[in-house]
C-alpha positions, 0 to 999 in steps of 0.5 A: 500500499502506498501512503499519502499525507494530507494536512497531517493525516496519512491515507492508505492508497492501494497499488494498482497493477499493470492492467489498471495502470494501462487502462488509465494511461489509455484514458489519459491519451484519448483525453488528450486527443492522442492515439494508442495501440496496445500491444502485449495483451494476453488472449485465450489460445485454442487448440486447432484440433479439438477447440479446447483452451490451452495453457499457453497465454503467450502475447505472441510479441517480440521479447522486450517490445513495450505494452503501448505505442502512443502517438500524441498531437503537438503540445500546446505549450510551452510553444506549438511545434508545427515541424513535428505535429505528432509525437510518438511514445513508447510506454512499458506499463509497470506497477509499483516495484516492477522492474524491466527484463533484460530485453525490455532494457535493450528496447528502451536503449534502442528507443533512446538512441533513436530519440524516441520517447520511452516511458516506464512506469504507470499513470503517475510517471506518464502524468509527470512527463506529460506535464513536463512536455506541456500536454497537461497542467496539474492543479497543484504542482506536485513535489513528487510524481503522483501527488494527489489532492486531499480528496485523493483525486488528481486534478488535471487540466488541459493547457489553454 
């Protein structure tokens, strides 16, 4: 459990798994007018002969590839960028305490060499990155990524 302190009172926040973090990131991206492609989802596999469900729940993706490929419209601040209208981002969703596999580290390094944004983490890390890039503005400047308001809700606004 994570804890949040507000006005001297400590509240407990449950940690979210990767699936919930990913769902919140998808909602955020769509709210900003972006496009998200989900990779690495697990789907039930069925035997081609008898039709029964198999135990293999593999993703059928290349090892190391990130969970989300996101394309965002240009950030409205600090200044509009007409030369590069859409920004590609790879996002590897991780719950609290999650770590990268060696293949994921390699993929992240290739993205960095190619100057393609690559985020690792959950919704808190995504919000912090989007705020730095000018896509969103939080109501209160968080001292730590993921700081919440006294009611426990993040307050986000689209910059004008």
